[in-house]
KOLVOLUM-486067 format. One record per residue: residue number from 0; residue in one letter; y, z, x of N, C-alpha, C, O, CB in turn. Coordinates in pm, whole numbers, padded with zeros to 5 digits. Atoms other than C-alpha are relative to their C-alpha. Glycine has a CB too. Layout:
BEGIN
lofi,milum,n.py,n.pz,n.px,ca.py,ca.pz,ca.px,c.py,c.pz,c.px,o.py,o.pz,o.px,cb.py,cb.pz,cb.px
NUM,a,Y,Z,X,Y,Z,X,Y,Z,X,Y,Z,X,Y,Z,X .
...
! end
This chain:
BEGIN
lofi,milum,n.py,n.pz,n.px,ca.py,ca.pz,ca.px,c.py,c.pz,c.px,o.py,o.pz,o.px,cb.py,cb.pz,cb.px
0,m,-00002,00143,-00015,-00233,00339,03829,-00135,-00047,00051,-00183,00003,00153,00112,-00044,00095 .
1,i,00130,00051,-00040,-00559,00149,03853,00019,-00129,00077,00089,-00221,00034,-00092,-00023,-00124 .
2,l,-00005,00119,-00083,-00597,-00103,04128,-00139,-00062,00002,-00196,-00082,00109,00050,00033,00144 .
3,a,00137,00049,00010,-00926,-00245,04006,-00018,-00124,00085,00049,-00225,00068,-00036,-00031,-00145 .
4,g,00036,00114,-00083,-01073,-00470,04264,00101,-00030,00110,00078,-00119,00192,-00016,-00119,-00085 .
5,a,-00100,00028,-00102,-00761,-00455,04481,-00049,00048,00135,-00120,00149,00144,00134,00066,-00035 .
6,g,00030,-00045,-00135,-00804,-00431,04855,-00148,-00002,00034,-00192,00077,00118,00052,00137,00019 .
7,r,00142,00007,-00033,-01172,-00525,04861,-00017,-00039,00145,00054,-00125,00197,-00074,-00099,-00090 .
8,m,00027,00033,-00139,-01311,-00532,05210,-00072,-00134,00009,-00152,-00168,-00078,-00084,00111,00066 .
9,v,00070,00125,-00026,-01425,-00865,05348,-00146,00035,00028,-00174,00129,00101,00064,-00080,00119 .
10,g,00141,-00027,-00022,-01802,-00878,05341,-00057,00102,-00095,-00170,00146,-00077,-00021,00045,00139 .
11,g,00052,-00095,00098,-01834,-00640,05045,-00117,-00061,-00076,-00128,-00183,-00086,00111,00043,-00097 .
12,a,00115,00048,00076,-02152,-00664,04840,00047,-00066,-00128,00132,-00011,-00198,-00098,00115,-00031 .
13,v,-00033,00068,00124,-02127,-00913,04557,-00130,-00035,-00071,-00216,-00102,-00014,00086,-00128,00025 .
14,a,00118,00034,00079,-02389,-00936,04284,00041,-00006,-00146,00115,00081,-00193,-00115,00104,00021 .
15,c,-00030,00015,00143,-02364,-01058,03925,00150,00007,-00026,00192,00058,-00130,-00072,00108,-00082 .
16,g,-00144,00000,00020,-01989,-01101,03971,00066,00132,00035,00189,00140,00031,00030,-00033,-00141 .
17,m,-00057,-00130,-00033,-01942,-00734,04074,00018,00007,00151,-00080,00003,00226,-00089,00116,-00051 .
18,a,-00027,-00012,-00142,-01774,-00703,04413,00021,00147,00035,00101,00217,-00029,00124,-00084,00040 .
19,l,-00013,-00138,-00045,-01810,-00373,04592,00037,-00001,00147,-00010,-00088,00219,-00130,00079,-00024 .
20,p,-00048,-00117,00073,-01644,-00165,04713,00114,-00034,-00096,00181,-00137,-00084,00045,00106,00097 .
21,i,-00116,00003,00088,-01394,-00112,04434,00093,00109,00051,00051,00223,00071,-00040,00022,-00153 .
22,l,-00098,-00097,-00045,-01078,00058,04552,00101,00026,-00110,00155,-00068,-00169,00071,-00048,00129 .
23,t,-00108,-00037,00090,-00845,00248,04324,00104,00074,00082,00091,00085,00204,-00052,00089,-00120 .
24,e,-00106,-00071,-00072,-00534,00442,04414,-00057,00116,00082,-00014,00140,00196,00105,00052,-00099 .
25,r,00051,-00121,-00068,-00739,00752,04506,-00148,-00003,00034,-00198,00091,00097,00026,00118,-00085 .
26,l,00146,-00002,-00013,-01104,00646,04514,-00055,-00129,00063,00007,-00235,00058,-00063,00020,-00136 .
27,v,00080,00112,-00048,-01356,00419,04683,-00134,00008,-00074,-00199,00113,-00073,-00020,00002,00158 .
28,v,00128,00007,00070,-01658,00311,04477,-00086,-00100,00077,-00048,-00215,00096,00017,-00044,-00152 .
29,r,00088,00086,-00079,-01949,00172,04678,-00145,00030,-00034,-00175,00136,-00089,00026,00017,00151 .
30,p,00142,-00028,00026,-02326,00137,04651,-00047,00122,00078,00002,00152,00187,-00085,-00123,00037 .
31,y,00062,-00113,-00070,-02531,00441,04741,-00081,-00048,00119,-00129,-00161,00121,-00089,00079,-00096 .
32,a,00093,00015,-00112,-02719,00465,05070,-00080,00130,00006,-00032,00235,-00037,00076,-00029,00138 .
33,l,00081,-00122,-00011,-03000,00711,05140,00071,00108,00081,00045,00227,00062,-00135,-00031,00063 .
34,a,-00077,-00097,-00079,-02763,00877,05389,00095,00083,-00087,00149,00183,-00039,00079,-00073,00107 .
35,d,-00089,-00073,00091,-02558,00994,05086,-00067,00118,-00069,00000,00197,-00134,00055,-00094,-00104 .
36,v,00075,-00100,00078,-02831,01225,04951,00055,00140,00019,00083,00208,-00080,-00146,-00003,00038 .
37,a,-00046,-00137,-00024,-02713,01549,05116,00139,00023,-00060,00163,00126,-00122,00002,00031,00150 .
38,a,-00137,-00016,00049,-02347,01492,05025,00006,00003,-00153,00073,00089,-00210,00090,-00112,00053 .
39,i,-00006,00002,00147,-02404,01400,04658,-00076,00120,-00057,-00041,00169,-00165,-00060,-00133,-00056 .
40,h,00072,-00119,00046,-02653,01686,04624,00092,00122,00006,00097,00202,-00087,-00128,00024,00084 .
41,r,-00090,-00114,-00019,-02400,01935,04758,00114,-00002,-00103,00148,00102,-00159,00058,00000,00143 .
42,v,-00117,00011,00086,-02111,01805,04545,-00037,-00003,-00149,00036,00053,-00231,00077,-00125,00035 .
43,l,00029,00024,00140,-02289,01713,04221,-00140,00043,-00042,-00155,00141,-00116,00017,-00145,-00030 .
44,y,00135,-00019,00051,-02666,01705,04173,-00055,00142,00018,-00131,00187,-00067,-00092,-00095,00068 .
45,g,00050,-00135,-00023,-02734,02051,04319,00086,00110,-00059,00053,00228,-00044,-00013,00024,00145 .
46,d,-00095,-00098,00055,-02444,02224,04139,-00024,00018,-00150,-00002,-00074,-00229,00147,-00046,00027 .
47,a,00033,-00027,00141,-02546,02388,03810,00120,-00023,-00093,00103,-00075,-00203,-00051,00143,-00015 .
48,k,-00118,00016,00085,-02188,02388,03674,00033,-00149,-00019,00062,-00193,-00130,00120,00074,00061 .
49,a,-00032,00143,00009,-02127,02020,03755,-00104,-00075,-00081,-00072,-00176,-00144,00010,-00060,00140 .
50,m,00110,00069,00069,-02465,01923,03605,-00033,00059,-00136,-00132,00022,-00198,-00123,00003,00087 .
51,r,00026,-00068,00126,-02441,02142,03294,-00023,-00096,-00116,-00114,-00075,-00197,00114,00092,-00033 .
52,t,00014,00095,00111,-02399,01847,03057,-00088,-00119,00035,-00100,-00214,-00043,00137,-00049,-00045 .
53,l,00081,00113,-00047,-02628,01619,03257,-00146,00039,00025,-00215,-00026,00103,00060,-00057,00128 .
54,g,00140,-00039,-00011,-02959,01802,03229,-00029,00110,00099,-00144,00151,00113,-00079,-00117,00038 .
55,g,00020,-00111,-00093,-02907,02074,03490,-00011,-00046,00145,-00037,-00162,00174,-00124,00076,-00039 .
56,a,00005,00026,-00143,-02903,02098,03867,-00139,-00045,00043,-00240,-00008,-00018,00042,00126,00079 .
57,l,00124,00051,-00054,-03170,01922,04070,-00030,00063,00135,00060,00111,00204,00005,-00153,00013 .
58,e,00041,-00036,-00135,-03367,02022,04377,00033,-00120,00090,00050,-00232,00041,-00155,00038,00008 .
59,l,-00038,00105,-00095,-03287,01820,04691,-00093,-00121,-00009,-00046,-00234,-00005,00001,00055,00141 .
60,e,00094,00112,00006,-03605,01609,04665,00021,-00083,-00126,00008,-00205,-00123,-00145,00050,00006 .
61,a,-00029,00074,00124,-03522,01517,04303,00128,-00082,00016,00137,-00194,-00035,00013,00098,-00120 .
62,t,-00122,00077,-00029,-03174,01412,04418,-00035,-00122,00082,00014,-00232,00055,00105,00087,00074 .
63,r,00041,00112,-00084,-03335,01195,04685,-00066,-00110,-00084,-00037,-00229,-00066,-00097,00048,00111 .
64,r,00065,00099,00087,-03554,01026,04422,00102,-00071,-00089,00093,-00192,-00109,-00107,00068,-00087 .
65,q,-00101,00060,00088,-03256,00971,04192,00085,-00102,00074,00113,-00210,00022,00090,00109,-00060 .
66,i,-00081,00093,-00078,-03048,00809,04465,-00082,-00125,00035,-00029,-00236,00033,00054,00068,00129 .
67,a,00088,00116,-00026,-03346,00586,04558,-00009,-00089,-00124,-00012,-00211,-00111,-00141,00047,00043 .
68,l,00002,00078,00124,-03362,00479,04191,00130,-00078,-00018,00128,-00194,-00059,-00023,00092,-00122 .
69,h,-00129,00070,00010,-02989,00395,04194,00005,-00118,00096,00055,-00225,00061,00116,00098,00028 .
70,i,00000,00108,-00099,-03034,00188,04510,-00088,-00115,-00049,-00050,-00232,-00038,-00050,00052,00138 .
71,a,00091,00103,00051,-03330,00002,04356,00062,-00073,-00119,00049,-00195,-00130,-00135,00062,-00041 .
72,q,-00068,00062,00115,-03132,-00060,04033,00108,-00096,00048,00123,-00206,-00006,00061,00108,-00092 .
73,q,-00104,00086,-00058,-02845,-00201,04239,-00062,-00128,00055,-00011,-00238,00032,00078,00074,00111 .
74,d,00066,00117,-00058,-03082,-00433,04424,-00052,-00095,-00108,-00047,-00217,-00092,-00116,00044,00090 .
75,r,00055,00081,00109,-03240,-00552,04095,00107,-00072,-00081,00095,-00191,-00110,-00082,00086,-00092 .
76,s,-00093,00054,00099,-02934,-00605,03879,00142,-00022,00048,00221,-00086,-00020,00003,00090,-00116 .
77,g,-00137,00013,-00048,-02620,-00587,04092,00094,00105,-00053,00214,00102,-00025,00052,-00134,-00036 .
78,h,-00081,-00114,00044,-02498,-00275,03917,-00089,00122,-00018,-00209,00110,-00042,00075,-00032,-00133 .
79,s,00072,-00128,00006,-02598,00090,03905,00105,00111,00000,00224,00084,-00016,-00101,00017,00120 .
80,f,-00094,-00106,-00035,-02444,00431,03957,00028,-00016,00148,-00062,-00045,00227,-00056,00144,-00036 .
81,w,-00044,00016,-00137,-02246,00419,04279,00065,00128,00050,00109,00211,-00029,00097,-00117,00011 .
82,a,-00069,-00112,-00063,-02107,00673,04522,00150,-00017,-00022,00203,-00128,-00010,-00033,00009,00152 .
83,v,-00145,00001,00014,-01744,00765,04453,00056,00097,00104,00023,00215,00106,00045,00042,-00146 .
84,l,-00056,-00076,-00111,-01548,00884,04755,00150,00019,-00018,00219,-00068,-00072,-00029,-00069,00133 .
85,d,-00143,-00025,-00005,-01205,01042,04787,00057,-00093,00107,00016,-00088,00223,00033,00152,00031 .
86,r,-00051,00102,-00091,-01004,00764,04947,00075,00060,00119,00070,00006,00229,00091,-00096,-00075 .
87,a,-00081,-00061,-00105,-00779,00996,05149,-00086,00069,00106,-00054,00065,00225,00096,00100,-00060 .
88,t,00080,-00079,-00093,-01055,01207,05306,-00137,-00058,00031,-00200,-00021,00130,-00019,00137,-00056 .
89,g,00134,00054,-00016,-01373,01003,05270,-00108,00091,-00056,-00227,00059,-00046,-00027,-00025,00145 .
90,a,00097,-00096,00054,-01539,01302,05101,-00066,-00055,-00127,-00003,-00122,-00207,00068,00134,-00030 .
91,m,00072,00035,00122,-01806,01243,04837,00062,00079,-00115,00076,00201,-00106,-00153,00029,00013 .
92,a,-00062,-00064,00116,-01644,01316,04499,-00093,00003,-00120,-00086,00094,-00203,00129,-00071,-00037 .
93,g,00090,00008,00114,-01916,01211,04255,-00063,-00137,-00006,-00085,-00202,00096,00074,00030,-00131 .
94,e,00059,00132,00018,-02068,00899,04108,00052,-00061,-00129,00098,00009,-00219,-00154,00008,-00002 .
95,a,-00040,00073,00120,-01985,00634,03852,-00064,-00137,00008,-00102,-00183,00116,00156,-00011,-00014 .
96,g,00053,00135,-00003,-02113,00297,03748,-00047,-00050,-00135,-00015,00006,-00240,-00112,-00008,00096 .
97,l,00054,00068,00118,-02289,00073,03502,-00151,-00004,00012,-00205,-00048,00113,00059,-00143,-00014 .
98,v,00147,-00001,00002,-02655,00115,03407,-00048,-00048,-00135,00027,-00046,-00233,-00055,00142,00031 .
99,p,00055,00031,00132,-02884,-00008,03133,-00002,00127,-00085,-00042,00233,-00038,-00145,-00060,00013 .
100,l,-00006,-00116,00088,-02836,00225,02836,-00137,00068,-00006,-00238,00004,-00033,00045,-00041,-00142 .
101,g,00123,-00078,00004,-03096,00500,02853,-00100,-00041,00107,-00217,-00004,00100,-00064,-00013,-00133 .
102,g,00088,00047,-00104,-03238,00336,03163,-00080,-00124,-00038,-00153,-00178,00044,-00093,00108,00039 .
103,e,00080,00112,00049,-03383,00055,02950,00084,-00118,-00047,00038,-00232,-00041,-00087,00045,-00111 .
104,g,-00083,00108,00051,-03093,-00145,02806,-00040,-00042,-00140,-00107,00036,-00208,-00006,-00119,00092 .
105,p,-00068,00105,-00076,-03030,-00408,02694,00150,00025,00016,00215,-00044,00094,-00022,-00133,-00066 .
106,e,-00143,-00027,-00012,-02682,-00260,02649,00032,00061,00135,-00053,00127,00196,00047,00093,-00114 .
107,v,-00045,-00052,-00128,-02483,-00170,02960,00091,00120,-00025,00185,00113,-00104,00074,-00110,00083 .
108,e,-00068,-00128,00020,-02356,00186,02981,00088,00036,00119,00046,00023,00234,-00102,00111,-00025 .
109,l,-00088,-00057,-00101,-02058,00324,03173,-00033,00148,00012,-00047,00218,-00088,00150,-00022,-00036 .
110,g,00021,-00142,-00024,-02124,00661,03331,00083,00047,00118,00120,-00033,00204,-00149,00030,00024 .
111,y,-00077,-00059,-00109,-01936,00897,03562,-00027,00149,00003,-00049,00210,-00102,00153,-00029,-00016 .
112,a,00017,-00144,-00017,-01979,01248,03700,00063,00038,00133,00045,-00031,00233,-00152,00041,-00006 .
113,f,-00069,-00045,-00120,-01774,01440,03953,-00034,00145,00030,-00066,00223,-00059,00152,-00017,-00016 .
114,g,00014,-00139,-00041,-01815,01757,04152,00115,00082,-00054,00224,00030,-00077,-00007,00012,00153 .
115,t,-00100,-00087,00065,-01623,02054,04012,00133,00004,00075,00237,00021,00012,-00055,00142,-00012 .
116,a,-00125,00000,-00077,-01365,02044,04295,00089,-00118,-00036,00207,-00120,-00004,-00030,-00001,00150 .
117,f,-00075,00121,00035,-01259,01704,04157,00033,-00009,-00148,00089,-00109,-00192,-00079,-00122,00042 .
118,w,-00026,00000,00143,-01233,01797,03789,00150,00017,-00028,00223,00075,00053,-00079,00112,-00069 .
119,g,-00136,-00023,00049,-00903,01787,03597,00107,-00078,00072,00225,-00045,00061,00031,00144,00011 .
120,r,-00098,00078,-00076,-00734,01527,03818,00012,-00144,-00050,00084,-00224,00010,-00037,00001,00147 .
121,g,-00008,00136,00054,-00784,01214,03605,-00085,-00101,00074,-00069,-00222,00054,00141,-00045,00002 .
122,l,00080,00092,-00080,-01040,01067,03843,-00102,-00077,-00083,-00129,-00194,-00054,-00071,00076,00109 .
123,a,00096,00070,00085,-01296,00983,03573,00068,-00115,-00074,00010,-00223,-00088,-00066,00097,-00100 .
124,t,-00076,00106,00068,-01031,00785,03384,00034,-00111,00099,00025,-00230,00067,00128,00057,-00064 .
125,e,-00036,00099,-00103,-00920,00613,03705,-00120,-00087,00037,-00109,-00210,00039,00054,00071,00126 .
126,v,00117,00077,-00041,-01269,00511,03812,-00058,-00079,-00118,-00102,-00192,-00101,-00107,00093,00060 .
127,g,00051,00069,00118,-01378,00423,03458,00080,-00126,-00031,00022,-00230,-00063,00002,00092,-00120 .
128,g,-00084,00117,00024,-01082,00189,03414,-00025,-00111,00101,-00028,-00229,00065,00146,00039,00003 .
129,a,00027,00099,-00104,-01152,00017,03744,-00135,-00068,-00022,-00147,-00189,-00005,00004,00064,00138 .
130,i,00132,00057,00024,-01519,-00032,03659,00003,-00090,-00124,-00058,-00196,-00124,-00106,00112,-00018 .
131,l,-00011,00084,00120,-01436,-00164,03311,00072,-00131,00031,00035,-00236,-00023,00073,00074,-00111 .
132,a,-00070,00123,-00037,-01192,-00414,03465,-00096,-00099,00066,-00089,-00219,00042,00118,00031,00096 .
133,e,00101,00085,-00063,-01479,-00548,03676,-00102,-00047,-00102,-00143,-00163,-00101,-00070,00075,00115 .
134,a,00102,00035,00100,-01725,-00540,03385,00049,-00111,-00092,-00024,-00206,-00118,-00038,00123,-00084 .
135,f,-00054,00099,00093,-01499,-00738,03151,00060,-00120,00071,00085,-00224,00009,00104,00064,-00089 .
136,g,-00054,00110,-00079,-01361,-00954,03431,-00111,-00077,00068,-00181,-00156,00004,00100,00052,00104 .
137,p,00099,00078,-00077,-01589,-01087,03706,-00143,00005,-00054,-00214,-00095,-00046,00000,00048,00140 .
138,m,00138,-00009,00051,-01912,-00960,03548,-00018,-00076,-00131,-00129,-00117,-00163,-00040,00145,-00019 .
139,g,00005,00076,00124,-01827,-01130,03218,-00068,00072,-00116,-00113,00007,-00211,-00070,-00126,00025 .
140,l,00058,-00072,00113,-01960,-00853,02994,00095,-00005,-00120,00217,-00004,-00103,-00030,00146,00038 .
141,e,-00082,-00001,00121,-01839,-00862,02634,00007,00138,-00062,00094,00165,-00145,-00056,-00098,-00101 .
142,r,00005,-00134,00058,-01928,-00502,02554,-00060,00097,00101,-00156,00064,00171,-00081,00001,-00133 .
143,v,00054,-00110,-00080,-01986,-00175,02741,-00009,00119,-00092,00080,00141,-00174,00089,00031,00126 .
144,v,00019,-00118,00083,-02121,00138,02578,00003,00125,00087,-00002,00117,00210,-00133,-00009,-00078 .
145,a,00005,-00128,-00070,-02116,00506,02670,-00059,00104,-00095,-00050,00091,-00217,00142,00043,00050 .
146,v,00049,-00112,00078,-02283,00825,02555,00046,00129,00066,00068,00135,00187,-00156,-00003,-00012 .
147,t,-00032,-00133,-00051,-02190,01189,02590,-00045,00103,-00101,-00057,00075,-00220,00151,00014,00032 .
148,r,00034,-00110,00090,-02293,01522,02448,00122,00037,-00082,00236,00026,-00036,-00054,00123,00079 .
149,s,-00112,-00034,00088,-02083,01639,02156,00084,00115,00056,00203,00124,00026,-00051,00036,-00139 .
150,d,-00075,-00112,-00057,-01984,01954,02349,00075,-00035,00129,00140,00051,00188,-00094,00116,00026 .
151,n,-00067,00040,-00123,-01851,01754,02646,00137,-00060,-00034,00157,-00181,-00025,-00088,-00102,00079 .
152,l,-00134,00043,00041,-01489,01736,02532,00075,-00076,00110,00140,-00176,00080,00082,00120,-00043 .
153,p,-00070,00079,-00103,-01350,01625,02873,-00049,-00145,00006,00033,-00236,00020,-00019,00066,00136 .
154,s,00052,00137,-00004,-01580,01320,02874,00041,-00077,-00124,00073,-00196,-00116,-00152,00001,00014 .
155,r,-00044,00066,00123,-01495,01242,02513,00146,-00044,00014,00183,-00152,-00031,-00017,00093,-00122 .
156,n,-00141,00034,-00021,-01125,01248,02609,00015,-00118,00095,00098,-00206,00073,00077,00120,00055 .
157,v,-00004,00112,-00094,-01187,01014,02905,-00035,-00129,-00073,00033,-00230,-00058,-00097,00023,00118 .
158,l,00041,00121,00072,-01370,00767,02681,00109,-00049,-00094,00132,-00169,-00105,-00128,00026,-00079 .
159,a,-00110,00039,00088,-01083,00770,02432,00112,-00067,00081,00166,-00169,00039,00055,00123,-00077 .
160,k,-00106,00058,-00084,-00830,00702,02712,-00038,-00139,00049,00048,-00225,00068,00028,00090,00119 .
161,l,00047,00129,-00049,-01045,00411,02829,-00015,-00104,-00111,-00047,-00220,-00084,-00132,00017,00070 .
162,g,00007,00094,00111,-01045,00254,02482,-00134,-00007,-00070,-00158,-00099,-00149,00036,-00134,00048 .
163,f,00129,-00004,00070,-01397,00344,02370,00019,00052,-00141,00102,00141,-00166,-00101,00087,00077 .
164,i,-00006,-00037,00141,-01449,00378,01995,-00131,00070,-00037,-00238,00020,-00004,00025,-00125,-00092 .
165,p,00123,-00066,00045,-01696,00630,01845,-00079,-00093,-00093,-00022,-00157,-00181,00032,00133,-00072 .
166,a,00085,00089,00080,-01992,00442,01693,-00130,00069,-00040,-00237,00007,-00040,-00031,-00129,00079 .
167,g,00118,-00072,00047,-02230,00711,01572,-00069,00079,00108,-00006,00129,00202,-00098,-00095,-00060 .
168,r,00082,-00076,-00094,-02513,00877,01759,-00118,-00084,00043,-00161,-00174,-00028,-00048,00133,-00063 .
169,r,00122,00064,-00051,-02804,00760,01972,-00084,00107,00071,-00031,00199,00132,00035,-00118,00097 .
170,h,00090,-00085,-00079,-03107,00936,02111,-00018,-00070,00135,-00090,-00169,00147,-00141,00022,-00075 .
171,v,-00002,00061,-00132,-03056,00859,02480,-00010,00109,00105,00042,00219,00087,00129,-00084,00021 .
172,w,00016,-00093,-00111,-03149,01030,02806,-00060,00132,-00048,-00024,00239,00000,00136,00026,00068 .
173,g,00076,-00117,00043,-03378,01269,02620,00064,00087,-00106,00009,00193,-00139,-00028,00082,00114 .
174,e,-00064,-00081,00104,-03137,01396,02356,00093,-00083,-00087,00132,-00194,-00051,00078,00115,00064 .
175,e,-00094,00063,00092,-02916,01305,02063,00141,00012,00059,00184,00122,00095,-00007,00065,-00142 .
176,q,-00132,-00002,-00061,-02572,01206,02193,00097,-00085,-00083,00056,-00169,-00162,-00006,-00052,00145 .
177,l,-00101,00082,00061,-02245,01064,02069,-00001,-00137,00070,-00018,-00144,00191,00141,00068,00009 .
178,f,00007,00136,-00049,-02236,00685,02111,00137,-00066,-00014,00200,-00055,-00120,-00109,-00080,-00075 .
179,y,-00131,00065,-00002,-01923,00487,02203,-00013,-00145,00043,-00105,-00182,00117,00097,00076,00093 .
180,v,00000,00143,-00030,-01841,00117,02228,00140,-00041,00047,00241,00005,-00006,-00043,-00082,-00124 .
181,c,-00125,00059,-00046,-01573,-00070,02421,-00024,-00150,00015,-00113,-00193,00088,00048,00064,00136 .
182,d,00014,00146,-00013,-01529,-00446,02379,00135,-00068,-00006,00142,-00190,00004,-00091,-00055,-00108 .
! end
């Protein structure tokens, strides 16, 4: 069950119609802070298995730079990749959000990635649905796109559950990927 936008805290960040945090049944989605670097590195960016389809594991300093880029993107546009926390424990679970396709746009891309301990529990579908509800609701987007590698069957399944339609291929994020559209 997706509770998109339900239970928002008073004083949450609001930009471009996107109110954060977003609370779902099991997750909290909020903007990154530099204090998140160690946790997201441990759970996601520094884990070779979790990053296999995302270009490979990063060194801690590269994770720090990436999180700083997400924070700057959030400040510029009101959306970015955000920290995703387990609602019950407060533990960092991964990241998800909306970014310009390929880092350049103009299309807006949904993305999500979780640490291996959080795989297979439907969390990507849960968070993706909540983010899409905000994108098509308060943000007023008419279309959201997504890309994934052809060998990433779990992500392809998530996109299908979220209502994305295959729309060919695009060279994005340094490689040829499957391209999906949701409108």
